[in-house]
ChimeraX commands (.cxc) that place a marker at each C-alpha (Angstrom):
marker #1 position 120.74,122.64,112.97 radius 0.5
marker #1 position 120.17,123.92,109.66 radius 0.5
marker #1 position 117.49,125.10,107.31 radius 0.5
marker #1 position 115.82,122.99,103.97 radius 0.5
marker #1 position 114.08,124.96,101.71 radius 0.5
marker #1 position 110.84,122.40,101.03 radius 0.5
marker #1 position 112.52,122.14,97.49 radius 0.5
marker #1 position 115.49,120.56,98.87 radius 0.5
marker #1 position 113.86,118.74,101.18 radius 0.5
marker #1 position 110.95,117.62,98.59 radius 0.5
marker #1 position 114.23,116.46,96.21 radius 0.5
marker #1 position 115.53,114.06,99.22 radius 0.5
marker #1 position 112.11,112.33,99.97 radius 0.5
marker #1 position 112.03,109.33,97.32 radius 0.5
marker #1 position 109.68,109.21,95.03 radius 0.5
marker #1 position 106.20,107.35,94.17 radius 0.5
marker #1 position 104.86,106.45,91.17 radius 0.5
marker #1 position 102.06,109.09,89.60 radius 0.5
marker #1 position 98.71,107.76,90.02 radius 0.5
marker #1 position 97.47,106.48,86.39 radius 0.5
marker #1 position 94.57,108.24,85.35 radius 0.5
marker #1 position 91.10,107.13,86.50 radius 0.5
marker #1 position 90.11,107.06,83.49 radius 0.5
marker #1 position 92.19,104.69,80.64 radius 0.5
marker #1 position 95.06,102.19,82.04 radius 0.5
marker #1 position 94.20,103.00,85.54 radius 0.5
marker #1 position 91.04,101.92,86.03 radius 0.5
marker #1 position 91.72,99.01,83.93 radius 0.5
marker #1 position 94.39,98.69,86.00 radius 0.5
marker #1 position 92.45,98.97,89.11 radius 0.5
marker #1 position 89.67,96.42,87.35 radius 0.5
marker #1 position 92.11,93.69,86.45 radius 0.5
marker #1 position 93.65,93.45,90.17 radius 0.5
marker #1 position 90.44,93.65,91.33 radius 0.5
marker #1 position 89.98,90.24,89.02 radius 0.5
marker #1 position 92.74,89.01,90.10 radius 0.5
marker #1 position 91.88,89.42,93.91 radius 0.5
marker #1 position 88.48,87.47,92.99 radius 0.5
marker #1 position 88.99,84.26,92.52 radius 0.5
marker #1 position 89.03,82.38,96.37 radius 0.5
marker #1 position 91.10,83.95,99.57 radius 0.5
marker #1 position 93.56,80.77,99.02 radius 0.5
marker #1 position 94.43,82.41,95.25 radius 0.5
marker #1 position 95.48,84.70,93.15 radius 0.5
marker #1 position 95.92,85.55,89.46 radius 0.5
marker #1 position 99.68,87.27,88.85 radius 0.5
marker #1 position 99.41,90.27,86.67 radius 0.5
marker #1 position 100.62,89.48,83.95 radius 0.5
marker #1 position 100.23,89.94,80.44 radius 0.5
marker #1 position 98.63,86.03,79.49 radius 0.5
marker #1 position 96.29,87.16,82.39 radius 0.5
marker #1 position 95.31,90.34,81.14 radius 0.5
marker #1 position 94.55,89.34,77.48 radius 0.5
marker #1 position 92.46,87.10,78.86 radius 0.5
marker #1 position 90.46,89.16,81.52 radius 0.5
marker #1 position 90.23,91.48,78.52 radius 0.5
marker #1 position 89.30,88.79,75.56 radius 0.5
marker #1 position 86.78,87.98,78.39 radius 0.5
marker #1 position 84.94,91.80,79.21 radius 0.5
marker #1 position 85.47,92.39,75.87 radius 0.5
marker #1 position 87.85,95.55,76.44 radius 0.5
marker #1 position 90.51,97.00,74.71 radius 0.5
marker #1 position 93.65,98.89,76.31 radius 0.5
marker #1 position 95.10,101.76,74.25 radius 0.5
marker #1 position 98.76,100.81,76.00 radius 0.5
marker #1 position 98.77,96.68,77.15 radius 0.5
marker #1 position 102.64,98.04,79.60 radius 0.5
marker #1 position 100.88,100.84,81.38 radius 0.5
marker #1 position 98.08,99.21,82.29 radius 0.5
marker #1 position 100.14,96.20,83.37 radius 0.5
marker #1 position 102.93,98.58,85.15 radius 0.5
marker #1 position 99.86,100.23,87.17 radius 0.5
marker #1 position 97.97,96.66,88.05 radius 0.5
marker #1 position 101.68,95.22,89.39 radius 0.5
marker #1 position 101.88,98.54,91.20 radius 0.5
marker #1 position 98.72,98.11,92.71 radius 0.5
marker #1 position 98.88,93.98,93.66 radius 0.5
marker #1 position 102.01,95.48,95.40 radius 0.5
marker #1 position 100.31,97.61,97.60 radius 0.5
marker #1 position 97.01,95.19,97.59 radius 0.5
marker #1 position 99.36,91.87,99.09 radius 0.5
marker #1 position 101.13,94.52,101.34 radius 0.5
marker #1 position 97.78,95.17,102.84 radius 0.5
marker #1 position 96.96,91.72,103.24 radius 0.5
marker #1 position 100.21,90.34,105.09 radius 0.5
marker #1 position 100.08,93.26,107.14 radius 0.5
marker #1 position 96.10,92.47,108.26 radius 0.5
marker #1 position 97.40,89.19,108.53 radius 0.5
marker #1 position 100.86,89.78,110.60 radius 0.5
marker #1 position 98.76,92.15,112.80 radius 0.5
marker #1 position 95.98,89.37,113.65 radius 0.5
marker #1 position 98.19,86.84,114.09 radius 0.5
marker #1 position 99.12,85.92,118.29 radius 0.5
marker #1 position 101.76,84.40,117.37 radius 0.5
marker #1 position 104.06,87.39,115.71 radius 0.5
marker link #1:1,2 radius 0.2
marker link #1:2,3 radius 0.2
marker link #1:3,4 radius 0.2
marker link #1:4,5 radius 0.2
marker link #1:5,6 radius 0.2
marker link #1:6,7 radius 0.2
marker link #1:7,8 radius 0.2
marker link #1:8,9 radius 0.2
marker link #1:9,10 radius 0.2
marker link #1:10,11 radius 0.2
marker link #1:11,12 radius 0.2
marker link #1:12,13 radius 0.2
marker link #1:13,14 radius 0.2
marker link #1:14,15 radius 0.2
marker link #1:15,16 radius 0.2
marker link #1:16,17 radius 0.2
marker link #1:17,18 radius 0.2
marker link #1:18,19 radius 0.2
marker link #1:19,20 radius 0.2
marker link #1:20,21 radius 0.2
marker link #1:21,22 radius 0.2
marker link #1:22,23 radius 0.2
marker link #1:23,24 radius 0.2
marker link #1:24,25 radius 0.2
marker link #1:25,26 radius 0.2
marker link #1:26,27 radius 0.2
marker link #1:27,28 radius 0.2
marker link #1:28,29 radius 0.2
marker link #1:29,30 radius 0.2
marker link #1:30,31 radius 0.2
marker link #1:31,32 radius 0.2
marker link #1:32,33 radius 0.2
marker link #1:33,34 radius 0.2
marker link #1:34,35 radius 0.2
marker link #1:35,36 radius 0.2
marker link #1:36,37 radius 0.2
marker link #1:37,38 radius 0.2
marker link #1:38,39 radius 0.2
marker link #1:39,40 radius 0.2
marker link #1:40,41 radius 0.2
marker link #1:41,42 radius 0.2
marker link #1:42,43 radius 0.2
marker link #1:43,44 radius 0.2
marker link #1:44,45 radius 0.2
marker link #1:45,46 radius 0.2
marker link #1:46,47 radius 0.2
marker link #1:47,48 radius 0.2
marker link #1:48,49 radius 0.2
marker link #1:49,50 radius 0.2
marker link #1:50,51 radius 0.2
marker link #1:51,52 radius 0.2
marker link #1:52,53 radius 0.2
marker link #1:53,54 radius 0.2
marker link #1:54,55 radius 0.2
marker link #1:55,56 radius 0.2
marker link #1:56,57 radius 0.2
marker link #1:57,58 radius 0.2
marker link #1:58,59 radius 0.2
marker link #1:59,60 radius 0.2
marker link #1:60,61 radius 0.2
marker link #1:61,62 radius 0.2
marker link #1:62,63 radius 0.2
marker link #1:63,64 radius 0.2
marker link #1:64,65 radius 0.2
marker link #1:65,66 radius 0.2
marker link #1:66,67 radius 0.2
marker link #1:67,68 radius 0.2
marker link #1:68,69 radius 0.2
marker link #1:69,70 radius 0.2
marker link #1:70,71 radius 0.2
marker link #1:71,72 radius 0.2
marker link #1:72,73 radius 0.2
marker link #1:73,74 radius 0.2
marker link #1:74,75 radius 0.2
marker link #1:75,76 radius 0.2
marker link #1:76,77 radius 0.2
marker link #1:77,78 radius 0.2
marker link #1:78,79 radius 0.2
marker link #1:79,80 radius 0.2
marker link #1:80,81 radius 0.2
marker link #1:81,82 radius 0.2
marker link #1:82,83 radius 0.2
marker link #1:83,84 radius 0.2
marker link #1:84,85 radius 0.2
marker link #1:85,86 radius 0.2
marker link #1:86,87 radius 0.2
marker link #1:87,88 radius 0.2
marker link #1:88,89 radius 0.2
marker link #1:89,90 radius 0.2
marker link #1:90,91 radius 0.2
marker link #1:91,92 radius 0.2
marker link #1:92,93 radius 0.2
marker link #1:93,94 radius 0.2
marker link #1:94,95 radius 0.2
view
C-alpha cells in the first residue's frame, strides 16, 4: 500500500463547480430556479435564456452577466431534478 499526499489525492478527485457568490449571479440563479419549479407539481419551466429574460423583466431585475446566471441556474436545476428523482424512486414500492 502506498502513501499519497493530500495534494495528490485531491488532484484525483472530480472537481465540482464552485458555488456562485450569494450576491449577484448566484442569488439571481437561485431565485430563478425556484420560480422554474413553482408552477405546479407536473410542470417545470426550463432554465433557458428566454425564460430568464421573461422572469427578469417580470421582476424588474437586471443581471450583470446573463451567461453566468444561466450556467449557475442550469447547475441548480439539475441538482434539484436529481433530488426529486431520487425521492420519487425511494418512495416508489415497485422500483
